[in-house]
C-alpha positions in Angstrom: -12.2 22.6 -35.8 -8.9 23.0 -33.7 -6.3 20.0 -32.8 -7.6 20.5 -29.1 -11.4 19.8 -30.2 -10.4 16.8 -32.3 -8.8 15.7 -29.0 -11.9 15.5 -27.3 -13.0 12.3 -28.0 -9.9 10.9 -26.4 -10.2 12.3 -23.0 -11.3 8.8 -21.5 -8.1 7.3 -22.7 -6.3 10.4 -21.5 -7.6 10.1 -18.0 -6.7 6.1 -18.0 -3.4 7.1 -19.0 -2.9 9.8 -16.6 -3.8 7.5 -13.7 -1.2 5.0 -14.9 1.4 7.5 -15.4 1.2 9.5 -12.0 1.2 6.0 -10.0 4.4 5.0 -11.9 5.5 8.4 -10.8 4.8 7.8 -7.2 5.7 4.5 -6.9 9.3 5.2 -8.5 9.5 8.3 -6.3 9.0 6.4 -3.2 12.0 4.2 -3.9 14.1 7.1 -5.2 15.5 8.0 -1.9 16.9 4.6 -1.2 17.9 3.7 -4.7 18.5 7.2 -6.9 19.9 5.0 -9.7 20.1 6.2 -13.4 17.3 4.0 -14.5 15.1 5.1 -11.7 15.3 8.7 -12.5 14.9 7.9 -16.3 11.6 6.1 -15.4 10.5 9.1 -13.5 11.5 11.5 -16.2 9.7 9.2 -19.0 6.4 9.2 -17.0 6.4 13.1 -16.4 7.2 13.5 -20.1 4.5 11.4 -21.1 2.1 13.0 -19.1 3.3 16.6 -20.4 3.0 15.6 -23.9 -0.5 14.0 -23.5 -1.6 17.0 -21.3 -0.5 19.6 -24.2 -2.2 17.5 -26.8 -5.8 17.6 -24.7 -5.1 21.4 -24.3 -4.6 21.2 -20.2 -1.8 23.8 -19.8 -1.3 23.8 -16.2 -1.0 20.2 -16.0 1.4 20.3 -18.6 3.1 23.2 -16.6 3.8 21.2 -13.6 5.0 18.4 -15.3 7.4 20.8 -17.2 8.8 21.9 -14.0 9.1 18.3 -12.9 10.8 17.4 -15.9 13.3 20.3 -15.3 14.1 19.0 -11.8 14.5 15.4 -12.9 16.7 16.3 -15.6 19.0 18.1 -13.3 19.1 15.1 -11.1 20.1 12.9 -14.2 22.8 15.2 -14.8 24.2 14.8 -11.4 23.8 18.8 -10.9 21.3 18.0 -8.1 21.3 15.2 -5.5 18.5 13.2 -4.5 17.1 14.5 -0.9 14.5 13.9 1.3 13.3 17.7 0.6 13.3 17.0 -3.2 11.4 13.8 -3.0 9.0 15.5 -0.7 8.6 18.3 -3.4 8.0 15.7 -6.2 5.6 13.8 -4.2 3.8 16.9 -3.4 3.7 17.7 -7.2 2.1 14.2 -7.7 -0.5 15.1 -5.3 -1.1 18.2 -7.4 -1.2 16.4 -10.5 -3.8 13.7 -9.0 -6.3 16.9 -8.0 -5.8 18.2 -11.7 -6.6 14.8 -13.2 -9.7 14.5 -10.9 -11.1 18.0 -11.8 -10.5 17.0 -15.2 -12.5 13.9 -14.8 -15.4 16.0 -12.9 -15.5 18.3 -16.1 -13.9 21.1 -14.5 -10.7 21.1 -16.3 -7.2 21.6 -14.7 -8.1 24.8 -12.7 -6.0 23.9 -9.8 -3.8 26.0 -7.8 -0.3 24.3 -7.7 1.6 27.5 -7.4 3.3 26.7 -4.0 4.5 23.0 -5.6 6.0 24.6 -8.7 7.8 27.4 -7.0 9.1 24.8 -4.4 10.7 23.0 -7.2 11.9 26.1 -9.2 13.8 27.0 -5.9 15.8 23.8 -6.3 16.7 24.6 -10.2 18.2 28.2 -9.0 22.0 28.8 -10.2 21.4 25.6 -11.9 23.1 25.2 -15.5 20.6 24.5 -18.2 20.1 20.8 -18.8 22.2 19.3 -21.7 20.2 17.8 -24.6 21.9 14.7 -25.9 21.5 13.7 -29.4 22.7 10.7 -31.3 24.6 10.8 -34.4 22.3 9.7 -37.2 23.1 6.9 -39.4 22.5 7.4 -43.5 20.5 4.6 -45.1 19.8 4.5 -48.9 16.7 6.1 -49.9 13.7 4.0 -51.0 14.0 3.2 -54.9 10.6 4.9 -55.4 11.9 8.0 -53.9 15.1 8.0 -56.2 13.0 7.2 -59.2 11.1 10.6 -58.5 14.5 12.4 -58.0 15.9 11.4 -61.3 12.6 11.7 -63.1 12.3 15.7 -62.2 13.6 17.5 -65.3 13.3 20.8 -63.3 15.8 20.1 -61.1 13.9 21.1 -57.9 15.7 20.5 -54.3 14.5 17.6 -52.5 14.5 17.3 -48.7 14.2 14.7 -46.2 12.3 15.9 -43.1 12.8 13.5 -40.0 10.2 14.0 -37.0 10.7 12.4 -33.7 7.3 12.3 -31.8 7.5 12.6 -27.7 8.2 9.1 -26.0 5.0 6.9 -25.6 3.0 9.4 -27.6 -0.9 8.2 -27.3 -1.8 9.5 -30.8 1.1 8.7 -33.3 -0.9 8.5 -36.3 -2.8 11.7 -35.7 0.4 13.7 -35.2 1.9 12.1 -38.3 -1.3 13.2 -40.3 -1.0 16.8 -39.0 2.8 17.0 -39.9 2.2 15.7 -43.4 -0.7 18.3 -44.1 1.6 21.1 -43.0 4.3 20.1 -45.4 1.9 19.1 -48.2 0.7 23.0 -47.7 4.3 23.9 -48.4 5.1 21.9 -51.4 5.2 18.3 -52.8 5.0 15.3 -50.4 6.9 12.4 -52.7 6.5 9.7 -49.7 7.1 8.4 -46.4 9.3 5.8 -44.4 7.8 3.8 -43.2 4.9 3.8 -45.8 1.8 6.0 -45.5 -0.2 2.8 -44.8 2.1 2.0 -41.6 1.9 5.3 -40.5 -2.0 5.2 -40.6 -2.0 2.0 -38.6 0.6 3.4 -35.9 2.9 0.6 -37.4 6.0 2.5 -36.2 7.9 3.7 -33.1 8.3 7.6 -32.5 10.2 8.3 -35.8 9.4 8.7 -39.4 10.6 10.5 -42.2 8.7 12.6 -45.0 10.5 13.3 -48.5 9.4 16.7 -49.9 10.0 18.5 -53.2 10.1 22.2 -53.6 11.2 25.7 -52.3 11.3 24.3 -48.7 13.0 26.4 -45.9 14.5 24.1 -43.3 14.1 26.7 -40.3 10.4 27.6 -41.3 9.8 23.6 -41.6 11.2 23.3 -38.3 9.3 26.1 -36.5 5.9 24.8 -37.9 6.4 21.1 -37.0 7.8 21.8 -33.7 4.9 23.9 -32.7 2.5 20.7 -32.8 2.1 18.9 -29.7 4.4 16.0 -28.8 6.6 16.8 -31.5 9.8 16.6 -29.9 12.4 17.2 -32.6 12.6 18.0 -36.4 15.5 17.6 -38.8 15.6 18.8 -42.3 18.2 18.0 -44.7 18.8 18.0 -48.5 19.0 14.7 -50.5 22.1 14.5 -52.8 23.1 11.7 -55.0 20.4 9.2 -54.1 21.4 9.3 -50.2 19.6 11.0 -47.4 21.3 13.0 -44.5 19.3 11.7 -41.8 18.3 8.6 -40.1 15.8 6.6 -41.9 12.7 6.0 -39.8 13.1 2.4 -40.2 16.8 2.2 -38.8 19.8 0.2 -40.6 17.6 -2.8 -40.7 13.9 -1.2 -41.6 12.5 -4.6 -42.7 13.0 -6.1 -39.2 12.1 -3.2 -37.2 8.8 -2.8 -39.2 8.0 -6.3 -38.9 8.4 -6.0 -35.2 6.4 -3.2 -34.9 3.7 -5.0 -36.7 3.9 -7.8 -34.4 3.5 -5.1 -31.6 0.7 -3.7 -33.2 -0.8 -7.1 -33.7 -0.4 -8.0 -29.9 -1.8 -4.8 -28.9 -4.9 -5.4 -30.7 -5.7 -8.6 -28.9 -6.4 -6.6 -25.8 -9.7 -4.6 -25.3 -11.0 -2.4 -22.4 -14.0 -3.4 -21.0 -16.5 -1.5 -18.5 -16.6 -3.0 -15.2 -20.5 -2.8 -15.3 -20.5 -5.3 -18.4 -18.1 -7.9 -16.2 -20.7 -7.4 -13.4 -23.7 -8.1 -15.8 -22.0 -11.2 -17.2 -21.3 -12.4 -13.7 -25.0 -12.1 -12.6 -26.0 -14.1 -16.0 -23.3 -16.7 -15.5 -24.9 -17.0 -11.7 -28.3 -17.3 -13.3 -27.1 -20.1 -15.6 -25.5 -22.0 -12.5 -28.6 -22.3 -11.0 -30.5 -23.3 -14.1 -27.6 -25.9 -14.8 -28.2 -27.5 -11.5 -32.3 -27.3 -11.8 -31.8 -29.1 -15.1 -29.5 -31.9 -13.6 -31.7 -32.5 -10.9 -34.7 -32.7 -13.2 -32.5 -35.5 -15.5 -31.8 -37.4 -12.6 -35.6 -37.7 -11.6 -36.5 -38.7 -14.8 -34.0 -41.1 -15.1 -35.0 -42.7 -11.7 -38.7 -42.7 -12.8 -38.1 -44.1 -16.8 -36.5 -46.0 -18.9 -35.9 -43.9 -22.3 -33.2 -43.6 -24.4 -33.9 -39.9 -24.8 -33.1 -39.5 -20.9 -29.7 -40.8 -21.3 -29.1 -38.4 -24.2 -30.7 -35.8 -22.0 -28.0 -36.9 -19.3 -25.1 -36.5 -22.0 -26.5 -33.1 -22.8 -26.8 -31.8 -19.2 -23.2 -33.0 -18.3 -22.0 -31.3 -21.4 -23.8 -27.7 -20.3 -22.5 -28.3 -17.1 -18.9 -28.7 -18.3 -19.3 -25.5 -20.5 -20.9 -23.7 -17.7 -18.2 -24.4 -15.2 -15.7 -22.9 -18.0 -17.5 -19.9 -18.9 -17.7 -19.4 -14.9 -13.9 -19.8 -14.5 -13.3 -17.2 -17.6 -15.5 -14.9 -16.4 -14.0 -14.9 -12.9 -10.7 -14.6 -14.5 -11.7 -11.6 -16.3 -12.9 -10.1 -12.8 -9.7 -10.9 -10.9 -7.3 -8.1 -10.4 -3.7 -8.0 -8.8 -3.9 -6.9 -5.2 -1.0 -4.6 -6.0 -3.7 -2.0 -7.1 -4.4 -1.8 -3.3 -0.9 -2.4 -1.9 0.9 0.5 -4.1 -1.3 2.7 -1.7 0.5 2.0 1.6 4.3 3.2 0.9 3.3 6.8 0.6 0.9 6.6 3.4 3.3 4.6 5.8 6.2 7.5 4.7 3.8 10.2 5.5 3.0 9.0 8.8 6.3 8.1 9.9 7.9 11.8 8.8 4.9 12.9 10.6 5.7 10.9 14.0 9.6 11.2 13.5 10.1 7.6 12.7 12.0 5.4 10.2 9.9 2.9 8.7 10.8 0.6 6.0 7.7 -1.3 4.0 7.9 -4.2 1.9 5.0 -5.5 -0.1 5.0 -9.2 -0.9 2.7 -11.2 -3.5 1.5 -8.1 -5.0 0.6 -10.1 -8.3 -1.8 -12.3 -6.1 -5.3 -11.9 -8.0 -8.8 -11.3 -6.6 -12.2 -10.5 -7.3 -12.3 -6.8 -8.1 -15.5 -6.6 -5.6 -13.2 -8.0 -2.9 -10.6 -5.4 -3.7 -12.9 -2.4 -3.5 -13.7 -3.2 0.3 -10.5 -4.4 1.7 -8.6 -1.3 1.0 -9.6 0.7 4.0 -9.5 -2.1 6.3 -6.0 -2.5 5.6 -5.2 1.1 5.6 -6.4 1.2 9.1 -4.4 -1.6 10.5 -1.2 -0.3 8.8 -1.8 3.3 10.3 -2.3 1.6 13.7 0.9 -0.3 13.4 2.7 2.8 12.4 1.4 5.0 15.0 1.6 2.9 18.3 2.8 -0.3 17.3 6.6 0.3 15.7 8.7 2.6 18.0 10.9 5.7 17.7 14.0 5.2 16.4 15.7 6.0 20.0 13.4 3.7 21.9 14.1 1.2 19.1 17.9 1.3 19.8 17.3 1.6 23.5 15.6 -1.9 23.0 18.5 -3.6 21.0 16.4 -3.2 17.8 17.5 -1.3 14.3 16.7 2.0 14.5 14.4 1.7 11.3 10.8 -0.3 11.9 9.9 -3.1 9.5 6.3 -3.6 8.3 5.8 -6.2 5.9 2.4 -6.6 3.9 1.9 -9.8 2.1 -0.7 -11.7 0.1 -1.0 -15.3 -1.3 -3.5 -17.8 -2.5 -4.4 -20.9 0.0 -7.0 -23.2 -1.7 -10.1 -21.3 -2.5 -9.0 -18.2 -0.2 -6.6 -15.3 -0.2 -4.4 -14.7 3.0 -3.1 -11.1 3.4 -0.7 -10.5 6.3 0.3 -7.4 8.0 3.5 -7.7 10.3 5.6 -5.3 12.2 8.5 -5.6 14.5 7.2 -2.9 17.0 6.6 -3.5 20.5 3.7 -6.0 20.3 0.5 -5.6 22.5 0.3 -6.0 26.3 -2.3 -8.7 26.7 -2.7 -7.7 30.4 -3.2 -4.4 29.5 -6.1 -5.5 27.2 -7.5 -7.6 29.8 -7.8 -4.9 32.3 -9.5 -2.6 29.6 -11.9 -5.5 29.0 -12.9 -5.5 32.6 -13.3 -1.6 33.1 -15.5 -1.4 29.9 -17.6 -4.1 31.3 -16.8 -7.1 28.4 -16.1 -9.5 31.1 -16.1 -10.1 34.7 -13.1 -9.7 37.0 -13.6 -13.2 38.1 -13.8 -14.6 34.6 -11.0 -12.5 32.9 -8.1 -14.7 34.4 -9.7 -17.7 33.1 -9.5 -16.2 29.5 -6.6 -17.3 27.2 -4.2 -14.7 25.6 -5.8 -15.5 22.3 -9.3 -15.0 23.9 -8.4 -11.8 25.3 -6.8 -10.3 22.2 -10.2 -10.5 20.7 -11.3 -7.6 22.8 -9.0 -5.3 20.3 -12.0 -5.9 18.1 -14.5 -4.4 20.5 -15.5 -1.0 20.5 -13.9 1.3 22.8 -10.7 -0.6 23.3 -7.6 0.8 22.8 -3.8 0.2 23.9 -2.8 3.7 22.8 -1.4 5.7 26.0 -2.7 8.8 24.3 -5.2 9.8 22.0 -3.9 11.1 18.5 -5.5 12.0 15.4 -4.0 8.7 13.7 -5.2 6.4 16.3 -5.8 5.5 19.7 -9.6 6.3 20.4 -10.5 2.5 20.5 -12.7 2.9 17.1 -12.2 1.4 13.9 -10.9 -2.0 14.6 -14.6 -3.0 15.4 -15.4 -1.7 11.9 -12.4 -3.3 10.5 -13.4 -6.8 11.7 -16.9 -6.2 10.7 -16.1 -5.3 7.1 -13.9 -8.6 6.9 -16.5 -10.5 8.2 -19.3 -9.1 5.8 -17.1 -10.2 3.1 -17.1 -13.8 4.6 -13.6 -13.4 5.8 -11.6 -14.1 8.8 -9.2 -12.0 11.0 -6.7 -13.3 13.4 -4.2 -11.7 15.5 -0.8 -12.8 17.0 1.5 -10.7 19.1 4.5 -10.8 21.4 5.3 -8.3 23.8 8.8 -6.4 22.5 8.6 -8.3 19.2 5.7 -7.2 17.1 2.4 -8.1 15.9 0.6 -9.8 13.2 -2.9 -9.5 11.7 -3.9 -12.6 9.4 -6.9 -11.8 7.0 -8.4 -15.0 5.1 -10.8 -13.7 2.2 -12.4 -15.5 -0.4 -11.6 -15.1 -4.1 -15.1 -13.8 -5.1 -18.5 -12.9 -3.4 -20.5 -14.3 -6.2 -20.4 -18.1 -6.0 -19.3 -20.4 -3.7 -19.2 -23.9 -3.1 -21.6 -24.9 -0.3 -22.4 -27.9 2.0 -26.1 -28.6 2.0 -27.7 -29.5 5.3 -31.2 -30.2 6.6 -32.6 -28.7 9.6 -36.3 -29.4 10.3 -38.1 -29.6 6.9 -35.6 -27.1 5.5 -32.5 -26.9 3.6 -29.6 -24.7 4.6 -26.1 -24.0 3.0 -22.8 -23.9 4.7 -20.0 -22.2 3.0 -17.8 -25.1 2.3 -14.5 -22.9 3.1 -15.5 -22.7 6.7 -16.3 -26.6 7.0 -13.4 -28.5 8.8 -15.2 -32.0 9.0 -18.4 -33.7 9.4 -19.2 -36.3 12.1 -22.1 -38.5 13.1 -22.3 -38.8 17.0 -24.5 -40.7 19.4 -26.1 -39.3 22.6 -23.2 -41.0 24.4 -20.6 -38.6 22.8 -22.1 -35.6 24.2 -20.8 -34.1 27.3 -21.9 -31.1 29.7 -19.4 -28.5 30.8 -20.7 -25.5 32.3 -24.2 -26.5 31.5 -23.3 -26.4 27.7 -23.1 -29.3 25.3 -19.8 -30.3 24.2 -18.0 -33.1 22.5 -14.4 -34.4 22.4 -12.4 -34.6 19.3 -9.2 -36.0 19.3 -8.3 -34.8 22.7 -9.9 -31.5 22.0 -13.2 -30.1 23.5 -15.6 -28.7 21.1 -18.8 -26.9 21.9 -22.0 -27.6 20.2 -24.7 -25.4 18.9 -27.9 -27.0 17.9 -29.2 -25.1 14.7 -32.8 -25.9 15.4 -32.3 -23.5 18.2 -30.5 -20.9 16.5 -32.9 -21.0 13.6 -35.9 -21.2 15.9 -37.3 -24.2 13.7 -40.3 -25.7 15.4 -39.6 -28.0 18.0 -42.5 -30.6 17.1 -40.4 -31.5 14.1 -37.9 -34.6 14.9 -35.0 -35.6 13.5 -35.3 -38.9 11.3 -32.2 -40.2 13.2 -33.1 -41.9 16.5 -29.8 -43.4 17.8 -27.4 -40.7 16.1 -27.0 -37.0 15.2 -25.4 -35.4 12.4 -22.5 -32.6 13.6 -20.8 -30.2 10.9 -17.3 -28.8 12.5 -17.0 -25.4 11.3 -13.8 -23.1 12.1 -13.6 -19.3 12.8 -9.8 -18.2 13.3 -8.6 -20.8 15.7 -11.9 -21.7 17.2 -14.0 -24.8 16.3 -17.8 -25.2 17.0 -20.0 -28.2 15.9 -23.4 -27.4 14.5 -25.9 -30.1 14.9 -28.2 -30.7 12.0 -30.8 -33.2 11.0 -29.0 -34.6 8.0 -26.2 -33.9 5.2 -27.7 -33.2 1.8 -24.5 -33.0 0.0 -22.1 -30.1 -1.6 -23.2 -27.8 -4.5 -22.1 -24.5 -6.1 -24.5 -21.8 -5.3 -25.0 -18.3 -6.4 -25.3 -15.8 -3.3 -28.0 -13.8 -3.3 -28.2 -10.8 -1.1 -31.3 -10.6 1.5 -30.5 -7.0 3.1 -32.2 -5.2 0.7 -35.6 -7.0 1.6 -35.1 -8.3 4.9 -32.4 -6.2 6.7 -29.4 -7.7 8.3 -30.3 -11.1 9.8 -28.3 -12.9 12.6 -26.7 -15.8 11.6 -27.8 -15.7 7.7 -25.4 -14.1 5.2 -27.5 -14.5 2.1 -29.8 -16.9 0.0 -29.4 -19.0 -2.9 -31.6 -21.2 -5.4 -31.5 -24.8 -5.2 -31.5 -27.1 -8.2 -35.5 -27.8 -7.1 -36.2 -24.2 -7.6 -36.7 -24.0 -3.7 -34.8 -20.9 -1.9 -32.0 -21.9 0.8 -30.5 -19.7 3.4 -26.9 -19.5 3.7 -25.6 -19.6 7.0 -23.2 -17.0 8.4 -20.5 -18.8 10.4 -18.8 -15.6 11.5 -22.2 -14.8 13.4 -22.9 -18.2 14.6 -19.6 -19.1 16.3 -19.3 -16.1 18.7 -23.0 -17.0 20.0 -21.5 -20.4 21.5 -18.4 -18.4 22.9 -20.7 -16.0 24.5 -23.2 -18.5 26.0 -20.6 -21.0 27.1 -17.5 -19.2 28.0 -17.7 -15.2 28.6 -21.2 -15.1 30.7 
């Protein structure tokens, strides 16, 4: 069986590693123009070298060839024979696009048969008339031979020659022990293998860095040994030296302080063994099981309370203690599963610099991107959804938010525009902000567009505040672009952006200042699976309000209610808040009367800067609820985002605050 066939079982590992290395290549190359430091060049070179080695090991020759040409250019940059320029950066990024296409083709089982001739030729054009890269080698030290090897040499009565063969693997080789075994087999075929440094056990368990030494005895010819071993994939160099007088003429793999290095390698190996890759589907299944456990925990707790109220039995007290313990364990288990599903938002953010660079170049603009808070974590299910909405906002900012350099200079601004994308945790939510220092949004132009589109009448439009007018940005067909472009300006997309954010249970706000810039703020839940909710009663049914949307709860009397434009409102600390009776919204039977004759309960909920009071029959309490989707069974229901199972086994609907608040605004303000 060939080495390539032996490697087939590592294809998944190769693809994961390739994705990671290409990501490093792109992110570091994007920073290269502004910071062509030796460290950054070395980082890019190392990623390309690693990808080349693993590609050759897996038999993907075209991928290896493309990375090899990239290596040549990067080596010339490191040596100072080439200077980093936008053209070289463009070529490197183009090659990375080719690498992604190849990896995707491999993932689909089609191999690396992707035509990247144009990218290769473009890079080779930079290498014309350049000197060959200089190979720098460090002088090896000469530590003593292991005692057991010395004993073997002294015990040999035939006086056969002994050699040390130092093999250096490619940096970050994925399959070090496999490569070492292949080298040992070839050396064993040529003569007698006396031993290795580090030991054979340590080599078998990958407890060495990138270099090992094999001590051999017999009629070895150094040039043949070098040719044989360097033909192996991921072998960077081979040195063969005769052993004389108990000394070896090359560096021992363990270095001057071998015991310390081997101990460190063992520690690194032990630490690496603490991490395992888990299929995402397994985490999803675990999350579903934890959700069911949360439901049953609540059910058991309620049964325990009912029994405690009805009977006086010591076993019931023991049951209460057990229920409390189960509740604590379930909460801890839930937290751990939630953390396992969390991913840093930089996995989404890392896409943006390349997009902005390409768009800015196409539009003849100079735009600097700043990414802040990339380490902020949130549930992967949320990450999968927010990428496209964020990308759409960023494309709009680049296209007709940030001005051209000439216009910016005339306006007294720096020629380069600034786009900041940041993320941070706030309570049980994550807040993402996209802010630019462009020309801002003309509110009056939006007001006019809204009238022309029939979204508001000419009489009502002047009465709307600037914040209310800006909400029309999210209406289909409204755009501030003077001209339609392939990037933006058709008035479609922002309505879909808001729709996608609201489906996540999130909020989107917009602030702008004409001539100064625009800021979008997104407030998203950390997870979509389990939330804390406020249980309310309307009629004979229990409903759930997401606690993240609840501002406060009030108990009011009929005298507190006022009428404005034929709509009910209450005044809270000087602010007028419209009321919405959930009975009317949910179409609860009117013959079901409230138990409170002299007062009513109001839950104040918030959406962006708006506040609405929801009139309910009673407040039941807080509870952790598991969200179950209804769309598969009932389709989309206005005002309802899902359902949950309560402790008594009954089903409760979850109120969609994003769907409720606009209804109040529509009824009382705009129409």
